[in-house]
GUPA-977553 format. One record per residue (C-alpha): z, y, x. Coordinates in Angstrom, 2 decimals, always signed. Layout:
BEGIN
Z  Y  X;
...
This chain:
BEGIN
+35.68  -9.62  +2.74;
+39.15  -11.88  +3.04;
+41.58  -12.36  -0.36;
+43.14  -9.74  -0.48;
+41.42  -6.82  +1.28;
+41.55  -3.19  -0.18;
+37.97  -1.30  +0.35;
+38.67  +1.40  -2.09;
+39.08  +4.31  +0.93;
+35.71  +2.50  +2.56;
+34.31  +2.77  -0.62;
+35.13  +6.53  -1.82;
+33.87  +7.75  +1.87;
+36.87  +8.60  +3.20;
+37.26  +6.61  +6.57;
+33.09  +6.20  +7.27;
+31.38  +8.93  +5.48;
+28.05  +8.23  +4.58;
+25.21  +10.63  +3.25;
+24.53  +8.38  +0.80;
+27.98  +6.84  +0.45;
+28.85  +3.06  -0.04;
+28.16  +0.76  -2.65;
+30.88  -2.05  -3.68;
+28.96  -5.72  -4.55;
+30.13  -8.91  -5.21;
+27.75  -11.47  -4.30;
+28.07  -15.26  -4.45;
+29.42  -17.69  -2.98;
+27.97  -20.20  -0.95;
+29.76  -22.57  -3.61;
+27.69  -20.46  -6.57;
+24.61  -21.43  -4.67;
+24.92  -24.18  -4.80;
+26.13  -25.08  -8.05;
+22.37  -23.48  -8.91;
+24.03  -20.27  -10.34;
+21.55  -17.70  -11.58;
+21.68  -13.98  -10.70;
+22.18  -13.14  -13.86;
+25.83  -15.06  -14.64;
+26.75  -14.25  -11.16;
+26.24  -9.90  -12.37;
+28.05  -10.91  -15.14;
+30.95  -12.16  -12.97;
+30.60  -9.68  -10.67;
+31.48  -7.00  -13.52;
+34.17  -8.74  -15.09;
+35.62  -8.69  -11.35;
+35.41  -5.01  -11.26;
+36.51  -4.17  -14.92;
+39.53  -6.82  -13.79;
+40.41  -5.58  -10.61;
+43.62  -4.28  -9.79;
+42.61  -1.42  -6.87;
+38.48  -1.13  -7.76;
+38.93  -0.71  -11.53;
+40.47  +2.24  -10.95;
+37.02  +3.63  -8.67;
+35.29  +6.23  -10.19;
+31.79  +5.39  -11.51;
+28.74  +4.49  -9.10;
+30.44  +2.88  -6.50;
+30.35  -0.58  -7.29;
+28.29  -3.40  -8.38;
+24.97  -4.77  -7.60;
+23.57  -2.65  -10.42;
+24.30  +0.28  -9.16;
+23.50  -0.39  -5.70;
+19.64  -1.40  -6.91;
+19.34  +1.62  -9.04;
+20.19  +3.74  -5.97;
+17.84  +2.00  -3.74;
+14.92  +2.85  -5.72;
+15.53  +6.11  -5.77;
+16.02  +6.16  -1.88;
+12.68  +3.95  -2.44;
+11.06  +6.87  -4.92;
+12.17  +9.81  -2.84;
+9.82  +8.43  +0.46;
+7.07  +6.98  -1.71;
+7.17  +10.79  -3.31;
+7.59  +12.65  +0.25;
+4.83  +10.19  +2.22;
+2.26  +9.90  -0.77;
+0.09  +13.39  +0.24;
-0.14  +11.55  +3.19;
-0.94  +8.17  +2.54;
-3.33  +9.97  +0.50;
-4.63  +11.66  +3.52;
-5.13  +9.34  +5.47;
-7.03  +6.70  +2.86;
-9.85  +9.30  +2.39;
-10.11  +10.01  +5.78;
-10.98  +6.52  +5.93;
-13.03  +6.74  +3.51;
-15.32  +9.59  +4.54;
-15.27  +7.77  +8.44;
-16.77  +4.57  +6.32;
-19.21  +6.60  +4.35;
-20.37  +8.64  +7.04;
-21.10  +5.06  +8.75;
-22.76  +4.11  +5.95;
-25.16  +6.93  +5.66;
-25.62  +5.99  +9.04;
-27.17  +2.81  +8.07;
-29.63  +3.66  +5.62;
-30.38  +2.64  +2.62;
-29.09  -1.28  +1.05;
-31.32  -3.56  +0.78;
-32.14  -5.32  -2.10;
-30.69  -7.03  -4.18;
-33.56  -8.35  -6.84;
-36.11  -10.60  -5.03;
-39.28  -8.35  -6.98;
-37.19  -5.65  -4.85;
-36.97  -7.16  -1.86;
-40.99  -8.00  -2.24;
-41.87  -4.59  -2.83;
-39.99  -3.99  +0.41;
-41.80  -6.42  +2.17;
-44.90  -4.62  +0.83;
-43.96  -1.36  +1.91;
-42.98  -2.45  +5.23;
-46.20  -4.76  +5.83;
-48.31  -1.93  +4.64;
-46.73  +1.38  +6.57;
-46.83  -1.08  +9.25;
-50.77  -1.89  +8.96;
-51.04  +2.29  +8.64;
-49.70  +2.58  +11.94;
-51.43  +0.27  +13.73;
-54.31  +2.00  +12.20;
-53.56  +5.52  +13.31;
-52.38  +4.18  +16.60;
-56.64  +2.51  +17.35;
-57.43  +5.65  +15.96;
-54.71  +7.92  +18.46;
-53.23  +10.25  +15.83;
-49.53  +10.48  +17.30;
-46.66  +12.18  +14.97;
-44.74  +14.05  +17.74;
-41.25  +14.98  +15.27;
-41.13  +11.66  +14.27;
-41.95  +10.55  +17.77;
-44.11  +8.32  +16.03;
-47.91  +7.75  +15.30;
-48.61  +9.38  +12.06;
-49.12  +7.86  +8.59;
-52.02  +8.72  +7.40;
-54.08  +6.86  +4.50;
-57.96  +8.00  +4.56;
-59.80  +7.78  +1.23;
């Protein structure tokens, strides 16, 4: 706003009523930014400005300052998250269930340790040899769609 502008009616919601209301803040000017004024210092200047201003100092609490705005926005964000969190949790659970189902379809994971890898390869070779022997012998397991694994003594 330009100097001398009176936004009291706007801040009180008398000109444009908003459900959540207005909050007036005093930002750092471009000159303040170029002079490397810190945020803490700017907040202190804002506080003094509103406390000493002839129009804004008479406004009720909750209408002025970056701290008030931050508090209101935090409350709004918290309410929004609280409202949507059950949907987010449900969606995450659904996706986790889908991924777990896909992992089950892939079967057990491959071993990591060298000894376990060797055991897996050894079992696969043994199973292959058994299936090969059963194929040659004409033994077939219809339930598995493959040859019956039979071990003869």
